[in-house]
N, C-alpha and C positions, 0 to 999 in steps of 0.2 A: 407530438407523435401522430403519424398519419397511417392510413390503411393502404395496403397494397393488394393488387389483384393476384390471384393465385397463378402460378406459373414461374418463369425464370426469375422475375423480380422478387417473388415471395421466397424462392430458394436462396437468393443472394442475401436477403435480409435475415432469413433464418440462419444461414451459415455465419453471418457476421455476428449475430447474437450468441453463436456457439463458438466463438473464437477461443474459448477455454476448454474445449472438449477433451483433449488428450492429456496423457501423462499423470496417472495416479501415482501416489508417493512411492509405492513399492517398486514400480517399474523404473522410476527415476533413480532410486537408491541402487537397484541392480545395475543400471546402465552406468552410473557414476563409478561403481566399484569395478566394473569391467573395463573402463576406458583407460588404457595404459599411458597415453601420451596426450599432449595438449592439442594435437591436430584432430583428436576425436572428442573434444570437449565442447563442441558446438551444441546449441539447442536441438538442432536436427538430429545429432547423434543420440541425444537423450530420448528422442521420440522414436528412434528406429527399432531398437532391439525388443521384439515382442510387444510393441506398442498395441494398445487395446484396439486401435482402429486399423492395424495392419492386417494383411491377409495371413491366414494360417499357413505355416510352413509344413513341409512333409514330416519334419522331426518334432513337431509341437507335441508336448506331452498332454495327458488328459487333464491335468490341473489347469494348464494354460488355456486349453480349449474351453473349459467350463468358465473360467474367469473371463476370458475374452467375450464369450457368448453373452454372459450376463451384462458385462460392462457396455458392450456395443448396443445391446437391446435397451439399456437405460438411456444411453446417449441418443439413440434413435427414437426414443419415446414409445417403444413398444411395451416396455416394462415401466409402469407408472408408480408413483409413490404409494406405498402400502400394499403393493402386489405381493402375495405370498409365494415363497420359494420352498415348496415341500421337498424334503430330502429324498423321499422315495421317488418323486417325479424326476428329479435331477439324476438320480441313479439310473432310472429306466431310460431316460433320454440319451445319456452319454455312456451307458454301459459301465458305470463307475461304482466303486464300493462306497458305502456310507462314510468310511473313514476319509476317503479322498474328497467327497463332497463336503464334509464338515470342515476339512482343512481349507478348501477354497472359500467357503462361507466365512471362515475366520479371517482370511486375507481380505475379502470384500468388506467385512465389518471394520477391519483396521484402516481401510482406505475410505471409510465413511460412505460406502455405496449401499450397504445393507445394514439392517439393524437385527441383532440376535435377541430374541425374546425368550427368557427362560420358560421351558415347558410349552411354548407356543410356536417355536420355529422362527425362521428368518423371513423378513419382509424387505422390500426395497425401502431405503431410508426415506424418512419423512422429516426434512429439516423444519424446525419451528420458525415462526416469524422472527423471534428474537435471535435465534441462531443465524438466520439469513442476514439480519441486520448487522450482527457482530462480524460475520465473515466478510461482508462487503466493506464494512468500516475498516477492518484490519487490512484488507487488500488495498484500499485507497491509500492508507497511510504508508504501507510498505512500498507501493509503486511510486509514491511521491519521492521518497528517499532514493529509490533506485534510479528514477529518471534524472533527478538532480545530479547524482554522482556520475551517471552514464554521460550526461551532457558535458560535464567537466573533463571526463577522461577520454571521450571519443576523439579519434584522429580522423584525418580525411579518408583513410582506407576503411575505417569502421563505418563511417557514414555511407561510403560507396557500397559496402557490404549490406547495410540495411536497405538501401535503395534497390539493390539487386534482389533481395529477398522479397521486397514489396512488389517488384515487377513479376516475380514468379508467383506470388500470392494472387496478384490480380489476374494472371493468366489462368490459374487453377480455378478461380471463382467463375470466370467467364466461360470455361468449358464445363462448368457444373460438376467439377470433381471435388465434392464436399470433403471426403476424408483427407485428400492432399491439402486442400485449403485450410482445413482445421489444424493440421499439423504445422503448416507454415505460419498461420496466424498465432498459434500458441507459441511457436518458436520465436516469433518476433518479441514477445514479452520476455521470454527467457534469455534471448540475446541481449536485451537491454540490461537484464540482471547480471549477465556475464560482464558487460561493459562497466558495471558499477565497481568491479574489482573487489567485491566483498562476497566471498563464498557463503557466508552465513546468511546474508540477505537472499542470495540465490536459492539456498535450500528452503528457506521459509516461503519464497514465492512458489516453489514447486507445490508445496502443500496448499497454498491459497488457490493456485490455478486448478488443482484437482477438486477442491471443495466447491469453488465457484462453478466449475464445469458441471458438477452434479446438479446444483441448484438450477442453473440456467437450462440444462437439458430436461430436468423434471418439470419445471414450471413455466417454460416458455410458451406464451400464448400464441396460437396460430394467427396469421394474417396481419401482423404489425411489421412495418418497415421503418424503423427509427434509427438504425445504425448505418452510417454511410461508410463506404469503403475507404474514403480518403482520410479517415481519422488517424490511421497509422502514419500516412504520408505527412500530414500536418505536424505531427509530433516530431518526425524526423527533420522536417524543414526548420522547426525551432531549434533542434539540436545542432543542425548545420550552422545556424547563425550564432550559436553559443547562448541562446536564450533559454536558460534553464527554467526560469520562472514560467515562461510561456508553455514550455513542454510539460511541466508539472500540472499547470492548469488544464491543458488539453487532455492529459491522461485522467485527471480527476473527473472531468466532464464525460469522458469516454466510459469510465467505470460507473458513474452515477446513472448514465443512460441505460447501461446494461441492467442495473438494479431496478430501474423503473420499468423495464420490460418484463420483469418477472411477475408471474401471476400465481397466487397461492391456490387457485382453484384447480381441481383435478377430477378426472372421470374414472370410474371404476372399470377395471378390465372385464371384458365380456368373452374373451377367447381363452383357449387352453394355454397352459404354460409352453407347450411346443410351438404354438402359433406366436406367442409373445417373444419367444427366443429366436424366431425366424427359422424354425426347423420343421415347419409343417405348411 
């Protein structure tokens, strides 16, 4: 692990460690239910409809606005672990009823973004060390199976599609478009899951991506640059050669490095909820 100076290099490293940012489970389920044909079954399609990092549309309802504001603020590290989310504050900020706010908080809790404490209100989720270990362990095992199957199933056109996605990912990173880069990088892992040919594995990966995203975004320490952009490219190179064992090993190293980058330390918020939600 090595330190990086603040600036473009720091952003690139930060973005790379956040390659799991997007796609909470509920959005993935809604997108999957809405896609009528195979041509809309790509990972990018899963990330498009109402994605948490997408821009708000004119027709976005109040529940989606609140959900997206909280989710983005967590992923951008404005809302840190343990931050309180008072219902009355959210009602005032968004002009929403308590019933609406409670419904959104239930959704966020279901997606492991917040924790609901009886008689004490909601807070941003605080994953324990044991939970973090279990999630990363499950993610490594799951992606090992997925990469092995994807390597066996991938055709020349599939490899070409992965390389094109990596090219677009690279361009987004170098123009410092972090939301686009995050969607593409998350999409890379989901595209591999699609190539596995096993929809059950694909669904499980959606949940793992979501939960790892939260952990990385919450506990990512600033200033470390340990994740190289070419990690995805090296995995695809192995797949192109039919080297499933090599691809599995590289993916395992990729995810282990991500876990090593996580810091359990956190700072207490000093600003108002409006500031933390980027609304002031």
